[in-house]
FIBATOR-501779 format. One record per residue (C-alpha): chain; x, y, z. Coordinates in Angstrom, 2 decimals, decimal comma. Layout:
// residues N
 unit      xx      yy      zz
    A       X       Y       Z
...
***
This chain:
// residues 437
 unit      xx      yy      zz
    A  117,20   99,78   54,32
    A  113,90  101,54   55,03
    A  111,59   99,96   57,55
    A  108,25   98,60   56,35
    A  105,06  100,50   57,17
    A  101,84   98,78   58,18
    A   98,21   99,81   58,55
    A   96,78   99,37   62,03
    A   93,04   99,67   62,67
    A   92,03  100,51   66,23
    A   88,45  100,01   67,37
    A   87,57  102,70   69,91
    A   88,66  106,32   70,43
    A   88,85  106,27   74,21
    A   92,03  107,06   76,12
    A   93,53  103,61   75,45
    A   92,75  103,60   71,74
    A   94,17  107,10   71,35
    A   97,31  106,17   73,29
    A   97,90  103,16   71,02
    A   97,26  105,30   67,95
    A   99,79  107,93   69,09
    A  102,43  105,34   69,97
    A  102,09  103,41   66,70
    A  101,84  106,54   64,53
    A  105,01  107,90   66,14
    A  106,67  104,63   65,10
    A  105,91  105,57   61,49
    A  102,89  103,42   60,71
    A   99,47  104,24   59,28
    A   96,73  104,22   61,92
    A   92,96  104,47   61,56
    A   90,64  104,69   64,57
    A   87,08  103,46   64,07
    A   84,75  104,87   66,72
    A   81,09  104,02   67,25
    A   80,07  107,47   68,51
    A   79,01  110,03   65,90
    A   81,17  112,74   67,50
    A   84,41  112,57   69,47
    A   84,24  113,42   73,13
    A   84,60  112,02   76,61
    A   82,14  112,09   79,47
    A   83,07  111,82   83,12
    A   84,85  113,99   85,61
    A   88,29  113,78   87,19
    A   91,01  111,33   86,32
    A   94,44  110,80   87,83
    A   97,68  110,66   85,84
    A  100,33  108,88   87,94
    A  104,07  108,93   87,18
    A  103,93  105,72   85,13
    A  101,64  107,63   82,71
    A  103,37  110,99   82,98
    A  106,64  109,37   81,90
    A  105,02  108,18   78,64
    A  103,32  111,53   77,99
    A  106,64  113,30   78,52
    A  108,34  111,02   76,00
    A  105,57  111,76   73,51
    A  106,12  115,49   73,99
    A  102,65  116,29   75,31
    A  103,14  116,34   79,08
    A  103,48  120,13   79,17
    A  100,12  120,58   77,40
    A   98,48  118,18   79,82
    A  100,14  119,70   82,90
    A   98,89  123,14   81,83
    A   95,26  122,06   82,39
    A   95,99  119,79   85,38
    A   96,36  120,15   89,13
    A   99,39  118,73   90,97
    A   98,41  117,19   94,31
    A  100,71  117,81   97,22
    A   99,93  114,57   99,08
    A   97,85  111,40   99,27
    A   95,91  111,65  102,55
    A   94,00  108,74  104,11
    A   91,45  109,78  106,74
    A   89,15  108,11  109,24
    A   85,50  108,30  108,26
    A   84,43  109,29  111,79
    A   86,12  112,64  112,18
    A   88,57  113,03  109,30
    A   91,62  112,22  111,43
    A   94,64  111,82  109,14
    A   95,86  108,22  109,34
    A   98,49  108,27  106,62
    A  100,09  110,74  104,23
    A  102,28  110,12  101,18
    A  103,97  113,18   99,73
    A  103,70  113,85   95,96
    A  105,27  117,35   95,75
    A  108,21  117,31   95,51
    A  108,50  113,54   95,97
    A  107,08  112,35   92,61
    A  109,44  114,41   90,48
    A  112,43  113,85   92,75
    A  111,93  110,08   92,83
    A  110,42  109,36   89,40
    A  111,35  112,41   87,33
    A  107,75  113,26   86,42
    A  104,72  114,66   88,27
    A  101,50  113,15   89,59
    A   98,53  115,01   88,03
    A   94,76  115,40   88,24
    A   92,91  116,33   85,07
    A   89,36  116,51   83,80
    A   88,79  113,49   81,58
    A   87,44  115,66   78,74
    A   90,61  117,81   78,77
    A   92,83  114,72   78,69
    A   90,86  113,19   75,84
    A   90,92  116,39   73,79
    A   94,71  116,70   74,01
    A   95,20  113,06   72,96
    A   92,78  113,50   70,03
    A   94,67  116,59   68,84
    A   98,03  114,81   69,12
    A   96,71  111,77   67,19
    A   95,32  113,99   64,44
    A   98,59  115,95   64,23
    A  100,37  112,63   63,66
    A   98,05  111,81   60,74
    A   95,85  109,25   62,52
    A   92,60  108,75   60,59
    A   89,36  109,05   62,56
    A   86,24  107,35   61,23
    A   83,19  108,04   63,38
    A   79,80  106,35   63,46
    A   81,41  102,93   62,89
    A   79,60  100,06   64,61
    A   81,54   96,78   64,42
    A   79,30   93,79   63,70
    A   81,97   91,16   63,03
    A   85,73   90,71   63,18
    A   87,45   88,60   60,50
    A   90,62   87,57   62,31
    A   92,30   85,98   59,31
    A   92,11   88,74   56,69
    A   92,02   90,71   59,07
    A   89,02   92,98   58,60
    A   86,13   94,65   60,38
    A   82,53   94,30   59,24
    A   80,70   97,55   59,96
    A   76,99   98,35   60,14
    A   75,87  100,11   56,94
    A   79,50  100,67   55,86
    A   82,00   98,80   53,67
    A   84,26   96,14   55,15
    A   87,45   97,71   56,59
    A   90,77   95,93   55,97
    A   94,09   96,48   57,73
    A   97,32   94,62   58,53
    A   96,59   94,53   62,27
    A   93,40   95,16   64,27
    A   93,45   96,30   67,90
    A   90,28   96,18   69,99
    A   90,16   99,15   72,36
    A   86,39   99,32   72,69
    A   86,17   99,34   76,45
    A   84,40   97,41   79,17
    A   81,51   96,27   76,97
    A   83,83   95,25   74,16
    A   82,37   93,82   70,96
    A   85,91   92,84   69,99
    A   86,40   90,82   73,19
    A   83,17   88,90   72,59
    A   84,26   88,22   69,00
    A   87,59   86,87   70,26
    A   86,12   84,56   72,92
    A   83,23   83,53   70,67
    A   80,39   84,09   73,15
    A   78,70   86,90   75,13
    A   81,07   88,18   77,79
    A   79,41   90,98   79,74
    A   81,30   92,94   82,42
    A   81,40   91,46   85,91
    A   79,47   93,00   88,78
    A   81,65   94,07   91,69
    A   78,95   94,92   94,24
    A   79,98   98,59   94,31
    A   78,70  101,76   92,72
    A   80,08  105,28   92,49
    A   78,50  108,67   92,91
    A   80,47  111,07   90,69
    A   80,15  114,73   91,61
    A   81,79  118,07   90,81
    A   81,28  121,17   92,96
    A   82,73  124,67   92,63
    A   85,76  125,38   94,78
    A   84,49  128,94   95,19
    A   81,43  127,58   97,04
    A   83,67  125,53   99,32
    A   85,76  128,57  100,25
    A   82,68  130,23  101,73
    A   82,58  127,51  104,43
    A   85,42  127,67  107,01
    A   85,14  123,90  107,39
    A   85,91  123,32  103,70
    A   88,29  126,14  102,90
    A   91,48  124,13  103,37
    A   90,22  121,37  101,04
    A   89,60  123,95   98,33
    A   92,93  125,71   98,81
    A   95,29  122,73   99,28
    A   95,48  120,45   96,23
    A   95,76  117,10   98,01
    A   94,05  113,77   97,25
    A   91,82  113,11  100,26
    A   90,42  109,66  101,02
    A   87,90  108,93  103,77
    A   87,75  105,20  104,66
    A   84,72  103,68  106,37
    A   82,41  100,67  106,66
    A   81,46   99,41  103,16
    A   82,37  102,73  101,55
    A   85,00  105,35  100,88
    A   85,25  108,83   99,39
    A   88,03  110,28   97,24
    A   88,22  114,00   96,50
    A   90,60  116,32   94,68
    A   90,81  119,62   92,80
    A   90,53  120,00   89,02
    A   90,95  122,66   86,32
    A   93,33  125,05   88,00
    A   91,68  124,53   91,37
    A   88,30  125,89   90,23
    A   86,44  122,58   90,57
    A   86,39  119,88   93,26
    A   85,96  116,29   92,12
    A   84,14  113,94   94,52
    A   83,77  110,19   94,07
    A   81,76  108,26   96,66
    A   81,96  104,47   96,62
    A   79,02  102,60   98,18
    A   77,32   99,21   97,94
    A   75,52   98,73   94,63
    A   71,76   99,19   94,97
    A   70,93   99,89   91,33
    A   68,17   97,78   89,76
    A   69,24   94,84   87,62
    A   70,19   95,86   84,06
    A   70,51   99,54   85,09
    A   74,19  100,57   85,07
    A   73,78  104,29   85,73
    A   70,93  106,46   86,86
    A   70,04  109,83   88,30
    A   70,57  109,60   92,05
    A   68,60  110,80   95,06
    A   70,85  113,38   96,74
    A   69,18  112,84  100,11
    A   69,75  109,08   99,89
    A   73,43  109,81   99,28
    A   73,63  112,17  102,25
    A   71,79  109,72  104,50
    A   74,36  106,99  103,74
    A   77,16  109,28  104,99
    A   75,18  110,71  107,91
    A   77,62  109,37  110,53
    A   80,77  110,39  108,68
    A   83,20  113,28  109,19
    A   81,39  116,66  109,48
    A   83,77  118,03  106,85
    A   82,66  115,42  104,30
    A   79,02  115,98  105,23
    A   79,45  119,73  104,70
    A   80,93  118,97  101,29
    A   77,97  116,79  100,36
    A   75,70  119,61  101,50
    A   76,88  121,56   98,43
    A   75,73  118,87   96,01
    A   72,71  119,87   93,95
    A   72,44  116,76   91,79
    A   74,33  113,59   91,10
    A   74,21  110,28   89,29
    A   75,35  106,86   90,38
    A   77,30  104,42   88,24
    A   77,61  100,68   88,70
    A   81,25   99,66   89,00
    A   82,16   96,68   86,86
    A   85,41   95,00   85,94
    A   86,69   92,00   83,99
    A   88,21   88,70   84,95
    A   91,59   87,70   83,54
    A   91,28   86,36   80,01
    A   93,11   83,28   78,80
    A   94,60   85,36   76,00
    A   94,20   88,87   74,57
    A   95,17   87,93   71,02
    A   93,99   85,70   68,17
    A   96,13   82,76   66,92
    A   96,23   84,42   63,48
    A   98,66   86,94   64,96
    A   96,69   89,81   63,43
    A   94,45   90,90   66,32
    A   94,81   91,88   69,98
    A   92,89   93,70   72,70
    A   94,03   96,54   74,93
    A   92,78   98,69   77,81
    A   89,42   98,06   79,45
    A   88,50   95,61   76,67
    A   90,83   93,07   78,33
    A   91,72   94,34   81,82
    A   88,99   96,60   83,19
    A   89,60   97,39   86,84
    A   87,94   98,95   89,82
    A   89,21  102,54   90,15
    A   90,61  102,20   93,67
    A   94,29  102,35   92,65
    A   93,53  105,12   90,11
    A   95,31  103,07   87,43
    A   92,67  102,15   84,82
    A   93,56  104,80   82,25
    A   97,24  104,59   83,16
    A   97,36  100,90   82,30
    A   95,67  101,56   78,95
    A   98,23  104,27   78,18
    A  101,00  101,81   79,10
    A   99,47   99,33   76,63
    A   99,63  101,96   73,91
    A  103,21  102,88   74,72
    A  104,37   99,26   74,66
    A  102,65   98,66   71,32
    A  104,15  101,83   69,85
    A  107,64  100,94   71,01
    A  107,33   97,41   69,63
    A  106,08   98,68   66,27
    A  109,12  100,97   66,09
    A  111,35   97,87   65,98
    A  109,57   96,07   63,14
    A  111,72   95,15   60,14
    A  109,38   92,63   58,46
    A  105,69   91,80   58,23
    A  106,52   88,31   59,42
    A  107,31   89,84   62,82
    A  103,80   91,22   63,34
    A  102,46   88,12   65,15
    A  105,55   88,15   67,36
    A  105,01   91,82   68,21
    A  101,53   90,99   69,52
    A  102,86   87,96   71,40
    A  105,58   90,06   73,08
    A  103,03   92,82   73,86
    A  100,75   90,36   75,66
    A  103,65   88,72   77,49
    A  104,85   92,11   78,76
    A  101,46   93,48   79,73
    A   99,17   90,69   80,92
    A  100,72   89,83   84,27
    A  101,17   93,51   85,21
    A   97,59   94,47   84,43
    A   96,27   91,41   86,25
    A   98,19   92,48   89,36
    A   96,68   95,96   89,10
    A   93,14   94,60   88,69
    A   93,55   92,27   91,67
    A   95,30   94,94   93,71
    A   92,47   97,39   93,11
    A   89,90   94,85   94,27
    A   92,00   94,01   97,35
    A   92,24   97,71   98,24
    A   88,48   97,78   98,67
    A   88,87   95,46  101,67
    A   91,41   97,86  103,18
    A   89,25  100,93  102,61
    A   85,90   99,42  103,58
    A   86,68   97,73  106,92
    A   83,97   97,79  109,56
    A   84,88   99,08  113,01
    A   86,66   96,39  114,98
    A   90,00   94,78  115,66
    A   91,15   94,57  112,01
    A   90,26   98,22  111,45
    A   92,08   99,19  114,66
    A   95,19   97,31  113,59
    A   95,02   98,86  110,11
    A   94,87  102,31  111,69
    A   97,70  101,49  114,11
    A   99,92  100,37  111,23
    A   99,09  103,51  109,26
    A   99,81  105,87  112,14
    A  102,65  104,14  114,00
    A  104,66  102,02  111,55
    A  107,09  103,05  108,84
    A  105,74  101,94  105,42
    A  106,56   98,31  104,70
    A  105,79   95,86  101,90
    A  102,03   95,29  102,11
    A  101,44   98,61  103,91
    A   97,70   99,55  103,96
    A   98,46  102,84  102,16
    A   99,45  101,22   98,87
    A  100,91  104,45   97,47
    A  103,32  104,57  100,42
    A  104,29  100,87  100,24
    A  107,96  101,19   99,15
    A  107,94   97,98   97,09
    A  104,54   98,33   95,45
    A  104,98  102,05   94,77
    A  108,24  101,47   92,92
    A  106,67   98,66   90,87
    A  103,63  100,81   90,04
    A  105,11  104,27   89,46
    A  108,59  103,26   88,28
    A  107,38  101,31   85,24
    A  109,17  102,33   82,03
    A  107,34  100,97   78,96
    A  110,15  101,78   76,54
    A  112,79  100,13   78,72
    A  110,61   97,01   79,05
    A  110,34   96,77   75,26
    A  114,08   97,33   74,70
    A  114,89   94,46   77,03
    A  112,27   92,20   75,46
    A  113,35   93,01   71,90
    A  116,94   92,30   72,86
    A  115,89   88,78   73,87
    A  113,78   88,42   70,73
    A  116,61   89,18   68,30
    A  118,77   86,67   70,18
    A  116,04   84,05   69,71
    A  115,34   83,66   73,43
    A  111,93   85,31   73,87
    A  109,44   82,48   74,57
    A  106,15   82,13   72,70
    A  107,29   83,87   69,51
    A  107,79   82,53   65,98
    A  111,44   83,55   65,90
    A  111,44   86,03   63,01
    A  113,46   88,59   64,93
    A  116,48   86,32   65,25
    A  119,52   87,25   63,21
    A  119,61   84,98   60,18
    A  115,89   84,14   60,33
    A  114,23   83,96   56,91
    A  112,03   87,07   56,49
***
């Protein structure tokens, strides 16, 4: 008996929306992405692809394309802000592939986005641009669009990011992103310029992820695009005016903030010609991601936006897409659609909440002021073997396994096994053998 095919509408063509589109299209369903922007593209700079993402991309058959335009970091390195002293190091080459079977990668966001767009289009995903959602009808379900006809589908997924219109429609009131008190300077410099300075040459030639930790701030830096570019993110206290979320930044103000930091970092900032600063916002855990109709759910930043300190924001959105795709591959009846969304939320919500909270907690570790707690943090990093709760979260043996070892397909197989036995809580029971479909 052939499996039924359904039409899924996804609002938003960011990394999460594209991941969901790829996963669901691979499961044999019709997918249409509705994107507000008039042209497809992605702004930003570097992004990290950890093993929990690489595993999904490998299964989808696109990891090689992504790896070809990525850099593989050798190590995570945590440094003191004062003089760059290495406090902790977690190997990634060869460790990531030996332990998890897939690499850890750095990629330019635009390159990542382009490859996902191409893959979605190759799978027959429809792309409708210039679509501004004005209303969501959760019962039909349908999307009301500005100056365009109403769009109907079997399922609607809201992947429209931090400032999600779909989230506000679901909760029934304005729900702006939450201020975190931090902002980020995002900068790219040429590695060739760094190699001219003996102080910076090793940073440009060794593809490691370098973190400098200091009072109220930290810096994270790594190579991009075959080692030609160096990505710099500086996290500082938010001093942007109210209602301004990003703005051109004063380069001297930036340098002044880091005046007492490691000479190597200061030399790096000396290469910066211009920069912008971006307010960092996140979301608080929602009561639910889905509508009681069983025809609508949120994914990605629309429901679990996080601070970037664990480098897991995009990875969690890709996991969402993989879980949805795997669930849709098991569908045998339209009556199971609400259960698919219920299982998706049950599998994903607690994990993403832990990532969001863990990212916020890592700020406290990175941003300690000089003193006894900072001294003890540094002693643990330099003198103790990694333990559960270790300050270098990527070296914490328990947390690392939970974060990097996640297998979306395996999670779904186990959940669907319970569902067909009639023992997955919160569902309507239409997967159980003998249930009336």
